Backbone as a ProteinNet text record, in pm:
[ID]
protein_1_A
[PRIMARY]
MPKWSPCKRQDFIRRPRQLGFEGVFSGTTHQFMIINQNCLTLPSNAEYSVPQLRMMLREVGAILGRKIILEEWSRLS
[TERTIARY]
1201.9	1181.6	1080.6	956.5	802.6	863.7	691.9	634.3	526.9	554.2	423.2	339.1	202.7	93.8	-9.5	-157.3	-214	-240.1	-280.9	-258.8	-385.8	-502.1	-628	-568.4	-626.1	-623.5	-574.1	-702.9	-673.3	-542.8	-479.1	-334.7	-285.6	-251.5	-213.9	-205.1	-266.3	-314	-220.1	-237.8	-143.4	23.2	65.6	250.7	266.9	231.4	260.8	283.5	186.7	201.3	291.7	348.4	430.8	598.6	556.5	690.1	697.7	552.2	568.5	447.8	384.7	261.6	176.1	85.1	-52.8	-145.2	-286	-412.4	-423.5	-509.9	-566	-712	-700.5	-762.6	-794.6	-954.7	-1034.3	-943.9	-962.2	-897.2	-1063.6	-1047.1	-1125.1	-1203.2	-1108.6	-1156	-1058.2	-983	-915.7	-857.8	-819.8	-789.9	-689.3	-598.1	-384.3	-397.3	-204	-174.5	-10.3	23.2	122.6	247.1	353.5	457.3	509.2	601.8	641.2	532.2	623.9	500.4	474.2	464.4	446.9	363.9	283.2	156.2	155.7	91.8	42	-51.6	-44.6	-272.8	-312.5	-388.3	-477.3	-549	-530.1	-640.8	-746.3	-890	-1000.9	-1023.3	-962.8	-950.8	-1024.9	-1018.5	-1075.7	-928	-897.5	-773.1	-651.9	-480.5	-397.8	-380.5	-341.4	-292.5	-159.3	-103.5	29.2	164.4	97	172	122.1	17.6	-11.1	52.4	17.3	131.7	265.6	339.7	446.6	477.4	377.3	414	402.7	274.2	291.3	423.7	533.2	592.4	710.9	682	837.9	805.4	669.9	642.3	656	634.4	644.3	802.7	847.3	1034.1	1093	1020.5	1077.2	1059.3	936.4	888.7	958.7	970.2	1144.8	1267.3	1305.2	1435	1510	1446	1533.6	1408.6	1487.3	1418.9	1344.8	1213.3	1169	1145.8	1175.6	1225.4	1075.4	1051.1	973.8	983.8	1122	1094	1066.9	1161	1113	972.6	914.4	727.6	660	699.4	626.1	635.1	791.2	775.1	686.4	659.4	568.7	417.2	382.3	308.6	235.1
7473.5	7640.5	7698.4	7724.9	7780.3	7892.8	7880.2	7969.3	8046.7	8172.6	8312.9	8281.8	8256.5	8209.3	8356.7	8349.9	8382.2	8378.9	8462.4	8406.3	8433	8306.9	8369.4	8518.5	8567.8	8671.7	8614.3	8467.5	8482.2	8395.7	8344.8	8232.3	8394	8486	8579	8621	8644.7	8719	8634.2	8480.5	8421.3	8441.5	8432.2	8414.6	8562.5	8728.1	8751.8	8763.7	8652.8	8668.4	8578.2	8490.7	8366.5	8452.3	8601.6	8682.9	8836.6	8821.4	8864.2	9015.8	9001.4	9085.7	9012.5	9198.9	9147.1	9164.9	9108.6	9118.8	9118.5	9206.7	9209.2	9351.4	9460.9	9576.1	9631.7	9706.8	9743.6	9947.4	9960.8	10102.8	10168.4	10272.3	10353.7	10252.8	10294.2	10180.3	10057	10001.6	9941.5	9800.7	9737.9	9597.5	9662.8	9656.9	9660.9	9573.3	9533.5	9462.1	9534.9	9481.2	9582	9519.7	9581.3	9498.8	9611.7	9605.5	9757.6	9851.5	9972.9	10070.6	10105.1	9993.1	9973.8	9914.2	9948.4	9929.7	9879.3	9728.3	9691.6	9682.8	9736.8	9753.9	9659.9	9574.7	9520.4	9489.3	9556.5	9551	9474.3	9476.3	9408.7	9285.4	9292.1	9154.6	9042.6	8941.6	8814.9	8714.8	8770.3	8652.9	8827.9	8802.1	8890	8898.9	8940.5	8896.7	8858.3	8806.5	8852.2	8983.4	9022.1	9205.5	9243.9	9250.5	9268.9	9219.5	9068.7	8988.2	9002.2	9045	9098.4	9213.5	9333.8	9430.5	9441.8	9336.6	9377.5	9296.9	9187.8	9169.1	9247.1	9308.5	9433.8	9550.3	9554.4	9635.2	9575.4	9441.8	9374.7	9356.1	9314.4	9345.7	9444.8	9570.7	9730.7	9706.5	9711.8	9685.9	9678.3	9481.2	9399.7	9425.3	9520.9	9567.6	9454	9351.7	9302.7	9188.5	9139.3	9101	8920.3	8961.3	8828.8	8734.8	8663	8579.6	8516	8468.7	8350.4	8201.8	8166.1	8080.5	8022.2	8166.6	8145.1	8249.9	8309.2	8293.6	8225.2	8086.8	7929	7876.5	7848.2	7747.1	7861.4	7976.2	8006.3	7947.2	7858.8	7850.8	7719.5
2037.1	2029.9	2015.9	2163	2159.8	1971.8	1976.7	1878	1943	1862.9	1955.6	1919.8	1968.8	1927.6	2026.8	2006	2109.4	2246.4	2356.1	2481.6	2551	2607.2	2668.7	2810	2818.2	2890.1	3021.3	3095.5	3227	3203.7	3114.6	3147.4	3102.6	3051.5	3075.3	3222.1	3294.8	3393.4	3527.3	3500.6	3603.5	3583.8	3482.9	3454.4	3542.6	3506.1	3582	3746.2	3809.3	3918.5	3972.8	3877.6	3947	3885.5	3914.3	3863.2	3982.8	4075	4153.3	4158.8	4092.8	4032.9	4127.4	4173.6	4283	4244.5	4241.7	4217.5	4076.4	4092.8	3929.5	3989.8	4000.9	4043.6	3908.4	3960.5	3904	3827	3732.6	3676.1	3671.9	3579.6	3553.2	3452.4	3328.8	3210.1	3197.2	3245.2	3219.3	3378	3392.1	3524.9	3470	3636.5	3615.3	3734.3	3744.6	3776.9	3894.9	3997	4094.1	4107.5	4092.3	4131.4	4201	4338	4382.7	4389.1	4311.6	4226.8	4099.6	4048.6	3907.8	3867.4	3778.1	3734.1	3613.3	3551.4	3450.6	3402.7	3318.3	3268.5	3201.5	3212.3	3111.4	3040.2	2943.8	2756.6	2855	2758.9	2837.9	2751.4	2637.5	2529.4	2634.5	2551.1	2609.9	2573.8	2450.2	2419.9	2381.9	2384.9	2350.9	2194.5	2104.6	2021.2	1968.1	1880.1	1903.4	1919.8	1811.7	1828.7	2019.4	2035.3	2148.6	2305.4	2276.4	2334.1	2397.8	2241.4	2220.3	2316.1	2276	2414.6	2511.9	2568.3	2740.6	2760.9	2723.4	2778.5	2782.3	2690.9	2660.6	2836	2812.9	2958.9	3053.4	3142.7	3210.6	3192.2	3182.3	3151.5	3196.3	3123.7	3137.4	3272.9	3355.9	3491.6	3625.3	3537.1	3667.4	3610.5	3501.7	3513.9	3389.4	3293.3	3233	3122.1	3023.3	2946	2967	2891.4	2910.8	2801.1	2763.2	2637.3	2620.6	2493.7	2528.2	2567.3	2564.8	2638.1	2801.4	2853.8	3022.1	3036	2972.4	2946.9	2961.8	2840.9	2849.9	2927.2	2994.3	3148	3246.3	3195.4	3355.8	3357.2	3244.2	3258.2	3372.5
[MASK]
+++++++++++++++++++++++++++++++++++++++++++++++++++++++++++++++++++++++++++++

């Protein structure tokens, strides 16, 4: 069973693309990714902490309409 660990920003960006998200587009303060008409805001940190990563995965799950579990997230790399 995988364990939660911090995630580099570029690694995080690669995984939602595999789920159908497009781009990394520049906004006024943050970059973002889009799927359909939904927007996923990307913080500008170089590395995302475990609590921040969990929060962002909940947001990805809400956009996709299903829960993203750690095992699925780990397989996306």
